[in-house]
C-alpha positions in Angstrom: 59.4 -7.6 19.3 62.6 -8.4 20.3 62.6 -12.5 22.0 65.9 -11.6 23.6 65.1 -8.7 26.3 68.9 -7.2 26.3 68.3 -6.4 22.5 67.1 -2.7 21.7 63.8 -2.4 20.1 64.2 -0.8 16.5 64.5 3.2 17.1 66.0 6.5 15.4 68.1 7.7 17.6 68.8 11.5 17.1 72.0 12.6 18.8 71.9 16.9 19.1 75.4 18.0 19.7 76.6 15.2 17.7 80.2 16.9 16.5 81.1 17.7 20.0 83.3 16.2 22.3 81.2 13.8 25.0 79.9 12.6 21.1 83.2 11.4 19.9 84.5 10.5 23.1 82.4 8.3 25.0 78.4 8.4 22.5 79.9 7.2 19.3 82.2 4.5 20.7 79.5 3.2 22.9 77.2 2.6 20.2 79.8 1.0 18.6 80.5 -1.2 21.2 76.4 -2.0 21.3 76.9 -2.7 17.8 79.9 -5.3 17.9 77.9 -7.1 20.9 74.6 -7.8 18.6 72.7 -5.6 21.1 71.6 -3.0 18.8 68.6 -4.6 16.2 68.8 -4.6 12.3 66.4 -1.8 12.3 68.3 1.2 13.7 69.4 4.9 12.6 71.6 6.8 14.3 71.1 11.4 13.4 73.5 13.7 14.1 72.4 17.3 14.2 74.5 20.6 15.2 76.0 23.5 14.3 78.7 22.3 12.1 77.8 21.6 8.4 78.8 18.1 7.7 77.7 15.6 4.7 76.6 12.2 6.0 80.1 10.7 4.9 81.9 13.6 6.4 80.1 12.6 9.5 80.9 8.7 9.1 84.6 9.9 8.6 84.5 11.4 11.8 83.1 8.5 13.9 85.3 6.3 12.5 88.4 8.5 13.4 86.9 9.0 17.0 86.1 5.5 17.5 90.0 4.8 16.4 91.4 7.8 18.9 89.1 7.1 21.9 87.2 3.0 21.8 89.1 1.0 23.5 88.3 -2.1 20.8 89.9 -2.0 17.3 87.8 -1.1 14.4 86.6 -3.4 12.5 86.5 -2.5 8.9 84.0 -4.9 7.3 82.3 -4.7 10.3 82.3 -0.8 10.2 81.1 -0.7 7.1 77.6 -2.5 8.4 77.4 0.0 11.0 78.3 3.3 9.2 75.4 3.1 6.9 72.9 3.6 9.7 74.2 7.6 10.3 73.6 9.9 9.3 74.2 14.3 9.7 71.8 17.0 9.6 73.6 20.6 10.2 71.3 23.1 11.8 71.3 25.7 14.4 68.9 24.8 18.1 66.7 27.7 18.0 65.6 27.9 14.6 62.1 26.7 13.7 63.0 25.7 10.1 66.0 23.1 10.9 63.7 21.5 13.5 61.0 21.0 10.3 63.6 19.8 8.4 64.7 17.5 11.1 61.2 15.9 11.4 61.2 15.1 7.3 64.6 13.7 8.2 63.1 11.3 10.9 60.3 10.6 9.0 62.5 9.1 6.2 64.5 7.3 8.4 61.7 5.7 10.1 60.3 4.3 6.7 64.0 3.3 5.3 65.0 1.4 8.8 61.5 0.5 9.8 62.0 2.1 13.2 58.5 1.9 14.2 57.9 5.4 15.3 60.4 4.9 18.1 62.4 7.9 18.3 64.9 8.7 21.2 66.5 12.2 21.5 70.0 12.8 22.9 71.0 15.8 23.9 74.7 16.1 24.2 74.5 19.9 24.4 75.2 22.8 26.9 72.4 23.5 29.1 71.9 27.1 27.8 70.0 25.3 25.1 68.3 22.6 26.5 65.2 25.0 26.7 65.1 25.7 22.9 65.4 22.5 21.9 62.7 21.0 23.9 60.7 23.7 22.9 61.3 23.1 19.1 60.8 19.6 19.4 57.4 20.3 20.6 56.8 23.0 18.2 58.0 20.6 15.2 55.9 17.6 16.3 58.9 15.4 17.3 58.0 15.3 21.4 55.0 13.3 21.2 53.5 11.1 23.9 54.1 7.8 24.5 51.5 5.2 22.5 50.4 1.8 22.3 52.7 1.4 18.8 55.7 3.8 19.4 57.8 5.6 21.7 59.9 8.9 22.3 62.2 9.4 25.0 64.4 12.4 26.0 68.0 11.8 27.6 69.2 14.9 28.8 73.2 15.2 30.2 74.0 17.3 33.4 74.5 19.9 34.1 70.7 19.8 35.3 70.4 23.6 36.4 72.5 25.6 38.9 70.6 25.3 42.2 67.3 24.6 43.2 65.3 27.1 41.5 67.0 26.8 37.9 67.0 22.8 38.5 62.6 22.6 39.3 62.4 26.1 36.2 64.1 23.2 33.7 61.7 20.4 34.9 58.9 22.4 34.4 59.5 23.3 31.1 60.5 19.7 30.2 56.9 18.5 31.7 55.2 21.0 29.5 56.6 18.8 26.4 57.0 15.4 27.9 56.1 12.5 30.1 58.6 12.1 33.0 58.5 8.6 32.2 59.9 9.6 28.8 62.9 11.8 30.7 66.0 10.0 30.9 68.4 12.4 33.3 71.9 11.0 32.8 74.6 10.4 35.0 77.6 8.7 33.8 78.4 7.6 37.3 75.4 5.4 37.5 76.2 3.7 34.1 79.8 2.2 35.8 79.8 -1.7 36.6 81.5 -0.7 40.2 78.7 1.8 41.3 75.9 -0.9 40.8 77.7 -3.6 42.5 77.1 -1.5 45.4 73.4 -2.4 45.8 74.7 -6.2 44.8 77.2 -6.3 47.8 74.7 -4.9 50.3 71.8 -6.5 49.5 72.9 -9.6 48.2 75.3 -10.6 50.7 73.7 -11.8 54.7 77.2 -10.7 56.1 77.3 -7.7 55.2 74.0 -6.0 55.2 73.3 -7.0 59.4 75.9 -4.6 59.9 75.4 -1.8 57.8 74.3 0.8 60.5 74.9 3.0 63.4 75.5 0.0 65.4 78.6 -1.1 63.9 80.0 1.8 61.2 81.6 4.5 63.1 82.0 6.5 60.0 81.6 6.5 56.2 83.9 8.6 53.7 83.4 8.9 50.0 86.4 10.6 47.8 86.2 11.6 44.3 89.5 12.8 43.6 90.8 14.0 40.1 94.4 14.6 39.2 94.6 17.3 37.0 93.5 21.0 37.3 90.9 22.4 35.4 93.2 23.2 32.2 91.8 24.9 29.3 88.1 25.1 31.1 88.4 28.2 33.4 85.7 29.7 31.9 83.3 27.1 32.5 84.4 25.7 35.5 84.6 29.0 37.0 80.9 28.6 36.8 80.2 25.5 38.0 82.9 24.9 41.0 83.2 21.1 42.7 79.6 21.1 44.4 77.9 22.1 41.4 80.3 20.1 39.5 80.4 16.9 41.4 78.5 16.7 44.5 75.0 17.4 43.5 75.3 14.9 41.3 78.3 11.9 41.6 78.7 12.6 45.0 75.0 12.7 46.1 74.6 9.4 44.0 77.2 7.7 45.9 75.4 8.6 49.2 72.3 7.8 48.2 73.7 4.3 47.1 75.3 3.9 50.3 73.3 4.7 52.7 69.7 3.4 50.9 67.4 0.7 52.5 66.5 -2.4 50.5 64.3 -1.8 48.3 60.8 -4.0 47.5 62.1 -4.8 44.4 65.1 -4.1 41.3 63.0 -1.9 39.2 63.1 2.0 38.4 60.4 2.9 40.8 61.8 1.1 44.2 65.3 2.1 43.9 65.0 5.7 42.9 62.0 5.4 45.8 64.9 4.6 48.0 67.6 7.0 47.4 65.0 9.9 46.9 64.6 8.9 50.9 68.1 9.2 51.7 68.2 12.7 50.3 65.8 13.8 52.0 67.5 12.6 55.1 70.4 14.9 54.6 70.1 17.7 57.4 70.0 21.2 55.3 72.2 23.7 56.1 70.1 26.4 56.3 71.3 29.0 58.7 73.5 31.6 56.5 77.5 30.6 58.3 76.4 27.5 59.4 78.6 25.4 56.8 81.4 26.9 58.5 81.3 23.8 60.8 80.2 21.2 58.1 81.9 22.4 55.1 85.1 23.5 53.6 86.2 24.9 50.3 89.2 26.1 48.7 91.1 26.5 45.7 94.3 24.9 44.9 97.6 27.0 44.4 100.7 26.6 41.7 102.6 23.6 41.9 103.3 20.7 40.1 101.2 18.2 38.8 102.6 14.3 37.2 105.8 16.0 36.7 104.7 19.8 35.2 104.0 23.0 36.9 100.5 23.7 36.7 99.3 27.4 37.7 97.3 28.1 40.6 93.3 28.3 40.0 93.6 32.4 40.1 96.3 32.1 37.8 94.1 30.4 35.4 93.0 32.1 31.5 89.3 32.2 32.1 89.2 32.3 36.2 88.3 35.4 37.7 90.8 37.2 39.9 89.3 37.5 43.0 87.0 34.5 42.3 85.7 32.4 44.9 84.6 29.4 42.8 86.0 26.5 44.7 88.2 23.3 43.0 87.7 21.0 46.7 85.0 21.0 48.7 84.8 18.8 52.0 81.3 18.1 53.8 80.5 16.2 56.9 77.1 15.0 56.3 74.2 14.2 58.7 71.9 11.3 58.0 68.6 11.8 59.9 66.9 8.6 59.7 67.1 5.0 62.0 69.6 3.3 60.0 72.4 6.2 60.3 71.4 8.7 62.9 74.7 9.8 64.5 76.8 8.1 61.5 79.0 11.1 59.9 78.8 10.6 56.2 82.4 12.5 54.9 82.8 13.6 51.6 85.4 15.2 49.2 85.7 16.2 45.8 88.6 18.1 44.4 91.0 19.1 41.3 94.5 19.0 40.8 94.7 15.9 43.8 97.0 13.5 45.0 95.3 10.7 42.5 92.3 10.1 40.3 90.8 7.7 42.5 87.0 7.3 43.4 86.1 5.1 46.8 83.6 4.6 49.4 85.3 3.7 53.1 82.8 2.3 55.6 84.7 2.3 58.8 83.5 0.0 61.4 83.4 1.1 65.2 86.3 -0.3 67.3 85.9 -3.4 69.3 85.9 -2.8 73.1 89.9 -4.3 72.8 89.5 -5.5 76.4 92.0 -8.7 75.2 94.3 -5.8 73.8 94.5 -3.2 76.6 98.0 -3.7 76.7 98.8 -4.3 73.3 96.9 -1.0 72.3 99.3 0.7 75.0 102.0 0.0 72.0 100.3 -0.2 68.8 97.4 1.9 67.6 95.0 -1.2 65.9 92.8 0.5 63.4 89.6 -0.2 62.8 87.9 -2.5 60.1 86.9 -1.2 57.0 85.2 -2.0 53.9 86.6 -0.3 50.6 84.4 0.1 47.4 87.1 0.8 44.9 85.2 3.1 41.9 88.3 3.6 39.6 90.6 2.7 38.8 91.5 -0.6 39.3 87.7 -1.3 40.2 87.3 -4.2 43.4 86.5 -4.1 46.8 89.0 -4.4 49.6 88.1 -5.5 53.1 90.5 -4.5 55.9 91.0 -6.5 59.5 93.3 -7.3 61.8 95.7 -10.3 62.5 98.1 -11.3 64.7 102.1 -11.2 63.2 103.7 -14.6 63.2 106.3 -14.7 66.3 106.6 -15.3 70.2 104.5 -11.9 70.8 101.2 -10.8 70.8 102.0 -8.0 67.3 98.3 -7.3 65.4 98.7 -5.8 62.4 95.8 -4.8 59.8 95.5 -7.2 56.4 93.1 -6.8 53.4 91.5 -9.2 51.3 91.2 -7.9 47.6 88.5 -8.5 44.9 89.5 -7.1 42.0 86.7 -7.0 39.0 89.2 -7.7 36.3 91.1 -10.8 38.0 87.8 -12.5 38.8 85.9 -12.1 35.3 89.1 -11.7 33.2 87.8 -8.9 31.5 87.4 -5.0 32.0 83.9 -3.5 32.7 81.8 -1.7 30.4 82.1 1.4 29.5 78.9 3.4 31.4 77.8 4.8 28.3 77.1 1.1 26.8 75.1 0.6 29.6 72.8 3.9 29.9 72.6 3.9 26.6 70.9 0.4 26.3 69.5 0.9 29.3 67.7 4.0 27.7 67.1 2.3 24.5 65.1 -0.5 26.3 62.9 1.9 28.4 64.9 1.1 32.0 65.0 4.3 33.9 66.5 2.9 36.9 70.4 4.2 36.8 68.5 7.6 35.4 67.8 10.1 38.2 64.2 10.8 38.9 62.6 14.4 39.1 62.2 14.7 42.9 65.6 13.1 43.0 67.7 16.0 41.1 65.8 18.4 43.2 66.3 17.3 46.7 69.7 17.0 45.9 69.7 20.5 44.8 68.1 21.4 47.4 70.4 20.0 50.1 73.4 22.2 47.8 71.9 24.8 47.3 71.7 25.6 51.3 75.8 25.3 51.0 75.7 28.1 48.3 73.4 30.0 50.1 75.7 29.6 53.4 78.7 30.5 51.6 77.0 33.9 49.6 76.2 34.8 53.1 80.0 34.7 54.1 81.2 36.3 51.1 78.7 39.0 51.9 79.9 39.3 55.2 83.5 39.5 54.3 82.5 42.1 51.9 80.7 44.7 54.1 83.4 43.8 57.0 86.6 44.3 55.2 85.6 46.0 52.3 87.5 42.9 50.2 86.3 39.8 48.6 86.6 36.7 50.5 90.2 34.4 50.0 89.9 30.9 49.9 91.6 28.6 51.2 94.5 26.5 49.3 96.2 23.6 48.4 99.1 22.3 47.1 99.1 20.4 43.5 99.3 16.8 44.2 98.1 16.7 47.6 94.6 15.6 49.2 93.1 19.0 49.9 93.8 21.8 52.6 94.7 21.4 55.9 91.2 22.7 56.6 89.5 19.4 55.5 91.8 17.2 57.9 90.2 19.1 60.6 86.7 19.0 60.3 87.7 15.0 60.9 90.6 15.6 63.2 88.2 17.5 65.6 85.8 14.2 66.1 88.9 12.4 66.5 89.1 10.7 62.9 91.3 11.0 59.7 90.8 10.8 56.0 91.3 7.4 54.2 94.2 8.4 51.9 95.6 6.1 49.6 
């Protein structure tokens, strides 16, 4: 047993989809970084599995090239040589029993060679269509074992986890035929970001903030997850997903839960995830067909300029149906019906081809009565106090408050106190996949998604999807033509309808 609780135990990690983009860009650089930090044990093996035919040496060369291209650390060749001897590869099909029998034999060989004590982790870095075949064949090949006192078996599964509530429930039922819930690690890379984890520390570790983090002091909360690029060559995939499935159901819902949750009784997986689920259950579902019209805005970007280059509009993109109603932008006024947040709107938005790449949480506080500033307020707009939690880029926390400008007049102006992670700690935040991979190796599921968590998130999103479907059917019935979504210019902050969503209540988006 390791004396250092942060060093992973002996293990064989099998990566399905090892020749794919995610493995090359994120997983292998994260594993190499953990190795360089001494957080992997001497006894470990990584076995790549994919349809592409590689030898062990060819796979090691692929990983080496990936590290040089995508790792934020320069590859140390002597260190690399020590790491590379732990890398292996086996080609095979995701729905072929013979391939999985060969995989089982290979895993047993590596177990004996590296003394990994029968500990196995299977990482599904694959399209979701093969989640079921892979896990079924793992079971049939004897690899989906329940944990025992002497060893563990874990399954890490990437998003998208379903397309709606029914498909997510169906996938969960399937997985539970072969694995126990505590063996399943549903990954959301946003939860591996240091700044996301720091939301809990900021809220519950500082006595000056938690007492005012409620409906008595907070006017509204705004969460923005914006991307500056369009969908590029991913039209075929994206047209089947859209912004609400791709971002809201997972990343955005997680940010809402961490921002709004009650203090957990302890910092462990069950306590933290219990409180996140409670928040999601408190989000008012939009059950009525058409009800989303007053609470949710969706749109598509048109033709325009992004980073100095003209891009086609969404409907002009290869792979996208010309009459598609898939949204590239969504804004949602969420209502959280619990004691802490009753009456406080949570405005969330996410989109492609927006003004900049940005993820942040803005907690906007109520204005004071302004009795002292009544005369001043006739001349100047005195903005609300605001706390901004910047997730990316330039990770940090910003506190905005009002101060008097020097001079003989009572001239009030907002000022900001800034905390930046890199400046404060003189180091960049670790990559999200480093933290999540290490937690999975250590058996800490705090930053992973539990079954009820994913299902309640899908339940709330599915009510919006159902409402949109009703709108589309009504448009066809009354006009005989497909519904056309509002559009917005690339490089903007979204459609005017999203601004109107807030303006109707006397508020506006915080655009940076």
